[in-house]
VMD Tcl script that builds the backbone (N, CA, C; Angstrom):
set m [mol new atoms 297]
animate dup $m
set s [atomselect $m all]
$s set {name element resname resid chain x y z} {
  {N N MET 1 A 34.768 108.416 27.546}
  {CA C MET 1 A 35.352 107.117 27.824}
  {C C MET 1 A 34.532 106.008 27.175}
  {N N PHE 2 A 33.211 106.092 27.327}
  {CA C PHE 2 A 32.335 105.077 26.744}
  {C C PHE 2 A 32.457 105.050 25.221}
  {N N LYS 3 A 32.589 106.225 24.613}
  {CA C LYS 3 A 32.722 106.296 23.155}
  {C C LYS 3 A 33.986 105.586 22.684}
  {N N ARG 4 A 35.084 105.756 23.399}
  {CA C ARG 4 A 36.340 105.105 23.021}
  {C C ARG 4 A 36.210 103.587 23.109}
  {N N ILE 5 A 35.570 103.117 24.148}
  {CA C ILE 5 A 35.376 101.674 24.297}
  {C C ILE 5 A 34.489 101.144 23.179}
  {N N ALA 6 A 33.410 101.862 22.868}
  {CA C ALA 6 A 32.489 101.439 21.816}
  {C C ALA 6 A 33.183 101.418 20.453}
  {N N VAL 7 A 33.993 102.438 20.163}
  {CA C VAL 7 A 34.714 102.498 18.890}
  {C C VAL 7 A 35.735 101.367 18.815}
  {N N SER 8 A 36.452 101.118 19.901}
  {CA C SER 8 A 37.430 100.027 19.922}
  {C C SER 8 A 36.768 98.682 19.707}
  {N N LEU 9 A 35.641 98.465 20.331}
  {CA C LEU 9 A 34.898 97.216 20.170}
  {C C LEU 9 A 34.406 97.064 18.733}
  {N N ALA 10 A 33.887 98.124 18.147}
  {CA C ALA 10 A 33.404 98.072 16.766}
  {C C ALA 10 A 34.546 97.769 15.804}
  {N N MET 11 A 35.692 98.370 16.016}
  {CA C MET 11 A 36.840 98.121 15.138}
  {C C MET 11 A 37.326 96.677 15.273}
  {N N ALA 12 A 37.293 96.148 16.481}
  {CA C ALA 12 A 37.702 94.757 16.693}
  {C C ALA 12 A 36.748 93.803 15.974}
  {N N LEU 13 A 35.464 94.092 16.003}
  {CA C LEU 13 A 34.482 93.242 15.319}
  {C C LEU 13 A 34.650 93.295 13.807}
  {N N VAL 14 A 34.917 94.466 13.267}
  {CA C VAL 14 A 35.141 94.600 11.826}
  {C C VAL 14 A 36.396 93.836 11.427}
  {N N GLY 15 A 37.446 93.979 12.205}
  {CA C GLY 15 A 38.691 93.257 11.923}
  {C C GLY 15 A 38.487 91.754 11.970}
  {N N ALA 16 A 37.720 91.285 12.932}
  {CA C ALA 16 A 37.448 89.847 13.042}
  {C C ALA 16 A 36.633 89.355 11.862}
  {N N SER 17 A 35.720 90.164 11.367}
  {CA C SER 17 A 34.909 89.730 10.216}
  {C C SER 17 A 35.769 89.582 8.969}
  {N N PHE 18 A 36.767 90.445 8.800}
  {CA C PHE 18 A 37.668 90.305 7.660}
  {C C PHE 18 A 38.543 89.065 7.824}
  {N N ALA 19 A 38.975 88.795 9.031}
  {CA C ALA 19 A 39.830 87.638 9.278}
  {C C ALA 19 A 39.079 86.333 9.069}
  {N N MET 20 A 37.771 86.357 9.252}
  {CA C MET 20 A 36.981 85.144 9.126}
  {C C MET 20 A 36.284 85.049 7.772}
  {N N ALA 21 A 36.841 85.682 6.758}
  {CA C ALA 21 A 36.258 85.624 5.421}
  {C C ALA 21 A 36.149 84.169 4.983}
  {N N ALA 22 A 35.039 83.853 4.378}
  {CA C ALA 22 A 34.785 82.469 3.973}
  {C C ALA 22 A 35.786 82.006 2.918}
  {N N ALA 23 A 36.193 80.773 3.048}
  {CA C ALA 23 A 37.110 80.183 2.073}
  {C C ALA 23 A 36.352 79.908 0.780}
  {N N ALA 24 A 37.032 80.091 -0.325}
  {CA C ALA 24 A 36.456 79.786 -1.633}
  {C C ALA 24 A 36.707 78.309 -1.941}
  {N N LYS 25 A 35.810 77.718 -2.693}
  {CA C LYS 25 A 35.949 76.309 -3.067}
  {C C LYS 25 A 36.015 76.202 -4.574}
  {N N GLY 26 A 36.723 75.184 -5.040}
  {CA C GLY 26 A 36.839 74.992 -6.474}
  {C C GLY 26 A 37.415 73.629 -6.799}
  {N N THR 27 A 37.625 73.409 -8.092}
  {CA C THR 27 A 38.164 72.152 -8.592}
  {C C THR 27 A 39.386 72.445 -9.444}
  {N N VAL 28 A 40.456 71.677 -9.235}
  {CA C VAL 28 A 41.682 71.855 -10.004}
  {C C VAL 28 A 41.428 71.424 -11.449}
  {N N VAL 29 A 41.700 72.322 -12.381}
  {CA C VAL 29 A 41.510 72.032 -13.799}
  {C C VAL 29 A 42.812 71.527 -14.410}
  {N N THR 30 A 43.879 72.294 -14.238}
  {CA C THR 30 A 45.182 71.896 -14.779}
  {C C THR 30 A 46.289 72.250 -13.807}
  {N N ILE 31 A 47.375 71.493 -13.901}
  {CA C ILE 31 A 48.586 71.768 -13.134}
  {C C ILE 31 A 49.742 71.766 -14.125}
  {N N ASN 32 A 50.526 72.837 -14.097}
  {CA C ASN 32 A 51.673 72.943 -14.989}
  {C C ASN 32 A 52.848 73.466 -14.173}
  {N N ASP 33 A 53.748 72.565 -13.808}
  {CA C ASP 33 A 54.924 72.905 -13.001}
  {C C ASP 33 A 54.468 73.511 -11.670}
  {N N LYS 34 A 54.625 74.809 -11.469}
  {CA C LYS 34 A 54.257 75.460 -10.208}
  {C C LYS 34 A 52.983 76.289 -10.342}
  {N N THR 35 A 52.227 76.050 -11.398}
  {CA C THR 35 A 51.026 76.814 -11.676}
  {C C THR 35 A 49.802 75.911 -11.638}
  {N N VAL 36 A 48.738 76.374 -10.975}
  {CA C VAL 36 A 47.506 75.606 -10.841}
  {C C VAL 36 A 46.344 76.475 -11.299}
  {N N VAL 37 A 45.489 75.926 -12.170}
  {CA C VAL 37 A 44.273 76.615 -12.595}
  {C C VAL 37 A 43.102 75.947 -11.893}
  {N N VAL 38 A 42.286 76.758 -11.217}
  {CA C VAL 38 A 41.151 76.254 -10.442}
  {C C VAL 38 A 39.874 76.885 -10.969}
  {N N LYS 39 A 38.845 76.052 -11.198}
  {CA C LYS 39 A 37.517 76.553 -11.548}
  {C C LYS 39 A 36.768 76.722 -10.232}
  {N N VAL 40 A 36.393 77.965 -9.916}
  {CA C VAL 40 A 35.774 78.291 -8.639}
  {C C VAL 40 A 34.285 77.960 -8.665}
  {N N ASP 41 A 33.813 77.333 -7.582}
  {CA C ASP 41 A 32.385 77.057 -7.416}
  {C C ASP 41 A 31.719 78.315 -6.870}
  {N N GLY 42 A 30.684 78.786 -7.534}
  {CA C GLY 42 A 29.975 79.971 -7.068}
  {C C GLY 42 A 30.690 81.257 -7.451}
  {N N ALA 43 A 30.334 82.326 -6.735}
  {CA C ALA 43 A 30.892 83.652 -7.026}
  {C C ALA 43 A 32.276 83.805 -6.405}
  {N N LEU 44 A 33.089 84.614 -7.049}
  {CA C LEU 44 A 34.419 84.905 -6.521}
  {C C LEU 44 A 34.303 85.841 -5.320}
  {N N ALA 45 A 35.120 85.602 -4.324}
  {CA C ALA 45 A 35.164 86.483 -3.159}
  {C C ALA 45 A 35.794 87.812 -3.551}
  {N N PRO 46 A 35.444 88.895 -2.870}
  {CA C PRO 46 A 36.005 90.203 -3.209}
  {C C PRO 46 A 37.529 90.263 -3.105}
  {N N TRP 47 A 38.134 89.458 -2.257}
  {CA C TRP 47 A 39.588 89.472 -2.090}
  {C C TRP 47 A 40.313 88.668 -3.159}
  {N N THR 48 A 39.574 87.992 -4.035}
  {CA C THR 48 A 40.186 87.161 -5.079}
  {C C THR 48 A 40.645 88.058 -6.223}
  {N N LYS 49 A 41.859 88.585 -6.078}
  {CA C LYS 49 A 42.418 89.510 -7.063}
  {C C LYS 49 A 43.853 89.114 -7.377}
  {N N LYS 50 A 44.305 89.496 -8.544}
  {CA C LYS 50 A 45.689 89.230 -8.946}
  {C C LYS 50 A 46.640 89.822 -7.912}
  {N N GLY 51 A 47.612 89.017 -7.494}
  {CA C GLY 51 A 48.595 89.452 -6.520}
  {C C GLY 51 A 48.263 89.075 -5.081}
  {N N SER 52 A 47.026 88.610 -4.833}
  {CA C SER 52 A 46.641 88.227 -3.473}
  {C C SER 52 A 47.321 86.927 -3.071}
  {N N MET 53 A 47.748 86.867 -1.821}
  {CA C MET 53 A 48.308 85.647 -1.256}
  {C C MET 53 A 47.158 84.801 -0.728}
  {N N VAL 54 A 47.229 83.491 -0.946}
  {CA C VAL 54 A 46.173 82.588 -0.507}
  {C C VAL 54 A 46.762 81.384 0.230}
  {N N ARG 55 A 45.951 80.771 1.040}
  {CA C ARG 55 A 46.298 79.531 1.738}
  {C C ARG 55 A 45.470 78.435 1.082}
  {N N ILE 56 A 46.128 77.438 0.501}
  {CA C ILE 56 A 45.464 76.391 -0.262}
  {C C ILE 56 A 45.315 75.146 0.602}
  {N N ASN 57 A 44.065 74.672 0.724}
  {CA C ASN 57 A 43.740 73.490 1.534}
  {C C ASN 57 A 44.289 73.590 2.955}
  {N N ASN 58 A 44.464 74.794 3.423}
  {CA C ASN 58 A 44.988 75.040 4.762}
  {C C ASN 58 A 46.324 74.326 5.000}
  {N N LYS 59 A 47.087 74.114 3.909}
  {CA C LYS 59 A 48.357 73.400 3.997}
  {C C LYS 59 A 49.534 74.232 3.524}
  {N N PHE 60 A 49.362 74.923 2.390}
  {CA C PHE 60 A 50.484 75.680 1.844}
  {C C PHE 60 A 49.989 76.956 1.180}
  {N N ASN 61 A 50.923 77.873 0.968}
  {CA C ASN 61 A 50.583 79.182 0.414}
  {C C ASN 61 A 50.782 79.239 -1.088}
  {N N GLY 62 A 50.109 80.178 -1.695}
  {CA C GLY 62 A 50.251 80.445 -3.114}
  {C C GLY 62 A 49.935 81.901 -3.383}
  {N N LYS 63 A 50.104 82.291 -4.622}
  {CA C LYS 63 A 49.825 83.665 -5.028}
  {C C LYS 63 A 48.959 83.631 -6.270}
  {N N ILE 64 A 47.906 84.428 -6.280}
  {CA C ILE 64 A 47.036 84.501 -7.449}
  {C C ILE 64 A 47.769 85.284 -8.528}
  {N N ILE 65 A 47.928 84.648 -9.700}
  {CA C ILE 65 A 48.615 85.336 -10.792}
  {C C ILE 65 A 47.668 85.739 -11.910}
  {N N GLU 66 A 46.441 85.176 -11.890}
  {CA C GLU 66 A 45.458 85.553 -12.903}
  {C C GLU 66 A 44.057 85.186 -12.428}
  {N N VAL 67 A 43.102 86.062 -12.730}
  {CA C VAL 67 A 41.691 85.796 -12.472}
  {C C VAL 67 A 40.957 86.044 -13.775}
  {N N SER 68 A 40.266 85.024 -14.261}
  {CA C SER 68 A 39.565 85.131 -15.534}
  {C C SER 68 A 38.225 84.423 -15.427}
  {N N GLY 69 A 37.153 85.208 -15.359}
  {CA C GLY 69 A 35.820 84.612 -15.220}
  {C C GLY 69 A 35.725 83.849 -13.911}
  {N N ALA 70 A 35.407 82.553 -14.009}
  {CA C ALA 70 A 35.297 81.708 -12.814}
  {C C ALA 70 A 36.565 80.903 -12.579}
  {N N SER 71 A 37.648 81.240 -13.278}
  {CA C SER 71 A 38.910 80.523 -13.110}
  {C C SER 71 A 39.937 81.406 -12.412}
  {N N VAL 72 A 40.676 80.785 -11.510}
  {CA C VAL 72 A 41.743 81.471 -10.784}
  {C C VAL 72 A 43.017 80.671 -10.990}
  {N N THR 73 A 44.100 81.356 -11.310}
  {CA C THR 73 A 45.396 80.700 -11.502}
  {C C THR 73 A 46.313 81.082 -10.352}
  {N N PHE 74 A 46.866 80.049 -9.686}
  {CA C PHE 74 A 47.785 80.227 -8.571}
  {C C PHE 74 A 49.188 79.855 -8.992}
  {N N SER 75 A 50.140 80.436 -8.310}
  {CA C SER 75 A 51.531 80.014 -8.420}
  {C C SER 75 A 51.951 79.568 -7.033}
  {N N SER 76 A 52.472 78.340 -6.938}
  {CA C SER 76 A 52.918 77.817 -5.655}
  {C C SER 76 A 54.003 76.775 -5.875}
  {N N PRO 77 A 55.067 76.818 -5.072}
  {CA C PRO 77 A 56.114 75.805 -5.217}
  {C C PRO 77 A 55.624 74.397 -4.877}
  {N N LYS 78 A 54.507 74.276 -4.172}
  {CA C LYS 78 A 53.977 72.971 -3.794}
  {C C LYS 78 A 52.773 72.562 -4.647}
  {N N ALA 79 A 52.665 73.120 -5.834}
  {CA C ALA 79 A 51.544 72.802 -6.716}
  {C C ALA 79 A 51.492 71.315 -7.062}
  {N N GLY 80 A 52.634 70.657 -7.074}
  {CA C GLY 80 A 52.696 69.239 -7.403}
  {C C GLY 80 A 51.970 68.350 -6.406}
  {N N GLU 81 A 51.624 68.877 -5.234}
  {CA C GLU 81 A 50.885 68.101 -4.242}
  {C C GLU 81 A 49.401 67.972 -4.603}
  {N N LEU 82 A 48.955 68.767 -5.564}
  {CA C LEU 82 A 47.548 68.723 -5.982}
  {C C LEU 82 A 47.385 67.805 -7.182}
  {N N LYS 83 A 46.169 67.358 -7.420}
  {CA C LYS 83 A 45.851 66.491 -8.556}
  {C C LYS 83 A 44.729 67.125 -9.371}
  {N N GLU 84 A 44.764 66.914 -10.679}
  {CA C GLU 84 A 43.691 67.423 -11.537}
  {C C GLU 84 A 42.376 66.766 -11.123}
  {N N GLY 85 A 41.320 67.567 -11.054}
  {CA C GLY 85 A 40.013 67.080 -10.653}
  {C C GLY 85 A 39.782 67.113 -9.153}
  {N N GLN 86 A 40.808 67.421 -8.380}
  {CA C GLN 86 A 40.711 67.464 -6.920}
  {C C GLN 86 A 39.933 68.696 -6.478}
  {N N ALA 87 A 39.054 68.527 -5.496}
  {CA C ALA 87 A 38.350 69.661 -4.897}
  {C C ALA 87 A 39.280 70.311 -3.883}
  {N N ILE 88 A 39.376 71.636 -3.932}
  {CA C ILE 88 A 40.234 72.352 -2.996}
  {C C ILE 88 A 39.479 73.529 -2.393}
  {N N THR 89 A 40.035 74.040 -1.314}
  {CA C THR 89 A 39.566 75.287 -0.729}
  {C C THR 89 A 40.759 76.223 -0.651}
  {N N PHE 90 A 40.482 77.502 -0.749}
  {CA C PHE 90 A 41.542 78.503 -0.588}
  {C C PHE 90 A 40.955 79.738 0.047}
  {N N ASP 91 A 41.748 80.348 0.899}
  {CA C ASP 91 A 41.304 81.568 1.537}
  {C C ASP 91 A 42.444 82.564 1.598}
  {N N LYS 92 A 42.085 83.781 1.935}
  {CA C LYS 92 A 43.060 84.856 1.940}
  {C C LYS 92 A 44.120 84.594 3.008}
  {N N SER 93 A 45.337 84.827 2.645}
  {CA C SER 93 A 46.476 84.639 3.539}
  {C C SER 93 A 47.279 85.928 3.552}
  {N N THR 94 A 48.093 86.083 4.558}
  {CA C THR 94 A 48.960 87.253 4.593}
  {C C THR 94 A 50.341 86.832 4.101}
  {N N ALA 95 A 51.014 87.721 3.454}
  {CA C ALA 95 A 52.364 87.436 2.978}
  {C C ALA 95 A 53.304 87.321 4.159}
  {N N ALA 96 A 54.262 86.467 4.035}
  {CA C ALA 96 A 55.252 86.294 5.104}
  {C C ALA 96 A 56.079 87.558 5.256}
  {N N ALA 97 A 56.370 87.909 6.477}
  {CA C ALA 97 A 57.171 89.104 6.732}
  {C C ALA 97 A 58.613 88.848 6.362}
  {N N GLY 98 A 59.275 89.869 5.873}
  {CA C GLY 98 A 60.683 89.746 5.496}
  {C C GLY 98 A 61.592 89.707 6.709}
  {N N CYS 99 A 62.826 89.367 6.489}
  {CA C CYS 99 A 63.792 89.285 7.607}
  {C C CYS 99 A 64.312 90.646 7.965}
}
mol reanalyze $m
mol bondsrecalc $m
mol representation Tube
mol addrep $m
């Protein structure tokens, strides 16, 4: 019984650590229609991969379409809300569930 409780607690802590992954910070380099190129400050997070869903400025979602060096390119229908030179944060998001 104690082992099951300990394993459940350990799994909950691991899950919480993934959920609390630090947000990445960067600066908007270019905006083209629904595409945004961001120069990331510091090292890229392990979850920063092509196809990952992200939450930008804790306001709207986007999808990483390219990662090249310290630059990340997002696709988002609300890209027009950002400005070139603006500092932004982005973190891992989950894709919306289908109907």
